[in-house]
C-alpha positions as CSV (number, residue, x, y, z in Angstrom):
1,M,114.0,-142.5,-169.3
2,K,110.6,-141.2,-168.4
3,M,109.5,-141.5,-172.0
4,K,110.5,-145.2,-172.1
5,R,108.5,-145.8,-168.9
6,L,105.5,-143.9,-170.3
7,F,105.7,-145.9,-173.6
8,R,105.8,-149.2,-171.7
9,A,102.9,-148.2,-169.5
10,I,100.8,-147.3,-172.5
11,Q,101.8,-150.5,-174.3
12,A,100.9,-152.6,-171.3
13,A,97.5,-150.8,-171.0
14,L,96.8,-151.5,-174.7
15,C,97.7,-155.2,-174.2
16,V,95.4,-155.5,-171.2
17,L,92.6,-153.7,-173.1
18,I,92.9,-155.9,-176.1
19,A,92.9,-159.0,-173.9
20,A,89.8,-157.9,-172.1
21,L,88.0,-157.0,-175.3
22,L,88.9,-160.4,-176.8
23,I,87.5,-162.1,-173.7
24,M,84.3,-160.1,-173.9
25,A,84.0,-160.9,-177.6
26,A,84.3,-164.6,-177.0
27,V,81.7,-164.5,-174.2
28,G,79.4,-162.5,-176.4
29,I,79.8,-165.0,-179.3
30,Y,79.1,-167.8,-176.9
31,R,75.9,-166.2,-175.4
32,E,74.5,-165.4,-178.9
33,G,75.3,-168.9,-180.1
34,A,73.8,-170.5,-177.0
35,A,70.6,-168.5,-177.5
36,R,70.4,-169.7,-181.1
37,K,71.2,-173.2,-180.1
38,A,68.3,-173.1,-177.6
39,E,65.9,-172.5,-180.4
40,N,67.6,-174.9,-182.8
41,P,69.7,-177.6,-181.2
42,L,71.6,-178.3,-184.4
43,E,72.8,-174.7,-184.7
44,A,76.5,-174.1,-184.1
45,I,77.5,-171.7,-181.3
46,Y,80.8,-170.5,-182.8
47,T,80.4,-169.6,-186.5
48,P,83.0,-168.0,-188.7
49,E,80.6,-165.2,-189.4
50,A,80.2,-164.3,-185.7
51,V,84.0,-164.5,-185.2
52,A,84.7,-162.3,-188.2
53,E,82.1,-159.8,-187.1
54,K,83.7,-159.5,-183.6
55,A,87.2,-159.5,-185.0
56,A,86.4,-156.7,-187.4
57,L,85.4,-154.5,-184.5
58,L,88.7,-155.1,-182.7
59,L,91.0,-154.9,-185.7
60,P,91.5,-151.1,-185.6
61,L,92.6,-151.3,-182.0
62,V,95.0,-154.2,-182.7
63,L,96.5,-152.4,-185.7
64,F,96.9,-149.3,-183.6
65,A,98.7,-151.3,-180.8
66,L,101.0,-152.9,-183.4
67,G,101.8,-149.6,-185.0
68,F,102.4,-148.0,-181.6
69,T,104.8,-150.9,-180.7
70,A,106.6,-150.6,-184.1
71,A,106.9,-146.8,-183.7
72,G,108.3,-147.2,-180.2
73,L,110.9,-149.8,-181.3
74,L,112.0,-147.5,-184.1
75,L,112.3,-144.5,-181.8
76,G,114.3,-146.6,-179.3
77,A,111.7,-146.8,-176.5
78,G,112.0,-150.6,-176.4
79,D,115.8,-150.5,-175.8
80,T,116.3,-151.9,-172.3
81,E,119.2,-152.8,-170.2
82,K,120.0,-156.5,-170.5
83,A,121.7,-156.7,-167.1
84,R,123.2,-154.6,-164.4
85,I,126.4,-155.4,-162.6
86,L,126.7,-153.9,-159.2
87,Q,130.1,-153.8,-157.6
88,P,130.9,-152.2,-154.2
89,G,132.4,-148.8,-154.6
90,K,131.9,-148.7,-158.4
91,T,129.1,-147.2,-160.6
92,V,126.4,-149.3,-162.3
93,K,127.5,-150.6,-165.7
94,K,125.1,-151.4,-168.5
95,V,125.8,-154.7,-170.2
96,Q,124.3,-154.8,-173.6
97,D,124.4,-157.7,-176.0
98,R,123.6,-156.3,-179.4
99,R,123.7,-159.7,-181.1
100,L,121.0,-161.0,-178.8
101,G,118.8,-158.0,-179.7
102,R,119.4,-158.6,-183.4
103,W,118.4,-162.3,-183.0
104,Q,115.3,-161.3,-181.1
105,A,114.3,-158.8,-183.8
106,G,115.0,-161.3,-186.6
107,L,113.0,-164.0,-184.9
108,C,110.1,-161.5,-184.4
109,V,110.1,-160.6,-188.1
110,I,110.2,-164.2,-189.1
111,A,107.3,-165.1,-186.7
112,I,105.2,-162.2,-188.0
113,A,105.9,-163.2,-191.6
114,L,104.9,-166.8,-191.0
115,I,101.7,-165.7,-189.2
116,V,100.8,-163.5,-192.2
117,I,101.5,-166.4,-194.6
118,G,99.4,-168.7,-192.5
119,I,96.5,-166.3,-192.5
120,F,96.6,-165.9,-196.3
121,N,96.8,-169.6,-197.1
122,G,93.8,-170.4,-195.0
123,S,95.5,-172.0,-192.0
124,A,93.8,-169.6,-189.6
125,L,90.4,-171.1,-190.5
126,D,91.8,-174.6,-189.8
127,V,93.1,-173.5,-186.4
128,L,89.7,-171.9,-185.6
129,I,87.8,-175.1,-186.5
130,K,90.2,-177.2,-184.4
131,A,89.8,-174.8,-181.5
132,I,86.0,-175.0,-181.8
133,N,86.2,-178.8,-181.9
134,I,88.4,-178.9,-178.8
135,C,86.1,-176.6,-176.9
136,S,82.9,-178.4,-178.1
137,E,84.1,-182.0,-177.7
138,C,86.8,-182.2,-175.0
139,I,86.0,-179.4,-172.6
140,G,82.2,-179.6,-173.1
141,L,81.4,-176.1,-174.1
142,G,78.4,-175.8,-176.4
């Protein structure tokens, strides 16, 4: 039980670290782009090259976190109790629904496969361009 708790704590710390680094990367890209835009008003703030440069720095940590999560799932560290039933005078019973776990794992595999397919067919660039346009036009950044 302690190993599961330790695994979850490390996994949570990795998620928080990755989120913080992504935020810092986005702010860094914005500052660098804003400095370039001050010199040349037609210059774009968010460029694919700047995003790729920052993403390349974070990729090893993201891959490590994914590998850590996969290893934990394979070793059973992600196995949790679905519910606890407390009855007066009786012990605590674990209620596990294996079918639900299989559905969740299947949907996770399908989601990861679709994300990878989207990256390889160029959809990630389309999403990035749309996100840049939303930030630039609607919200008013840049």
